[in-house]
C-alpha positions, 0 to 999 in steps of 0.5 A: 499500499502506497497512497502516493503515486509520485511526486513532481517537485512540491506537487504530490500526486496520490493514487486515490485522486488519480484513479477517481479522475480516471474512472470519471473520464472513462465513464464519460467517454463510454457514456458519449458513445453510448448516448448516440443510440438516445439521439444525444450528441457527444457534446451533450455528455461533455457539458453534463460531465462537470455537473456530474463530477462536481455533484459527485464530489460534493455529495461524496465528501459531505456525507464522509465528513458528516459520518466521520466528523468526530473521528477524522475532522473534529478539532483538525484544520478546516482545510482537511475537509477539502483534501479529497485527493487523499480519500474520504468519499462516501459512494452513495453520497456521491451517487445522490449528489450526482443525480440531483446535479444531473437532473438539475442540468438536464431540466435546465437544458430541457433534455430528456432525463430518463434517456440520459439516465439510461445512457449514463447508468453502465458507465457508473460501475466502470467509475466505481472499478477505478475508485475501488482500486484507488481505495486499495492503494489508500488502504481505506475500505478494507476488509475484516480478518480473512484466513483465505489464500487471497488474503492481503496484508497492509503494513504494520502501521495501518489499522489492521496491523499487518493481519491478513484481510479480505481484499473487499476493494477487489471484490467491489471492483470485480463485481462492478465489472459484472454489473457493467457487463450486464447493464451494457447487455440490458441497454441494447434490449431495454423496453422503456426509458429509465429501465437501465438506471433502475436496474443499476440501482438494484444491482449496485444495492446488492453489490454493496450489501454483499461486499458489506459482510467482509468489511472490517473498517467499521468499529461500532458504526453499525445500525442496531448491531445488525447492519452496517450503514452501507447496508442501511443505504443500500436498502433504500436504494434497492426499494428506489430501484424496484419502485422506479422499474414498477412504475416506469414499466406500468406507464410504458405498458399503459402507453402501449395499450393506448397506442394498440386500441387506437 
């Protein structure tokens, strides 16, 4: 584990910040190609990109600061709040932030929200793959004790004290790559707008809840002692995805019936 990628004079570049940025760029590049099926131009994605990136960073950092205020920020210099390149982003905060920022931009430009959401959805787990590799290099989001042959060891000064732990960041990255492939397959076969985005919400909730079973970076931060904060949020994301698919599917079916009976 080495959070620092390299140093150029007084400038220090961290793996986490570089990989998160690479994930954003890779996701937007794929979305630009995919969006042509929805009638969007690549420029539309490029214009939307800064809004998504800004919303994701603000949302992810804000939730991290609120969640870990006592442990990491209370009594320290206020500038620490803005040290995003060192790590400290809560993914589901970023998802909410990017969704709100993207919705505001699309409404402002009078662009179809659901079509754009479908074009972007498969790119989200692509960015997540890069981000989780960044977490691995940064030493955060680590797993609990593991005796399996694929366990990893962090340095002695790490909170795990060199004990073998589950490589939860790699689990996340591999499962996210699988979600990406499924969504790409679904995108070419979707029956109504919003279906791919709704499927992503369900897939992410299942992925996150599963990997949380192996996380070891929570101390007493559990809800009622039986579910982690990530799993609690995943329940809401899963329910939102199911409700969205049901509602949009019903609406699309109603429209089809009306056309058929006319």
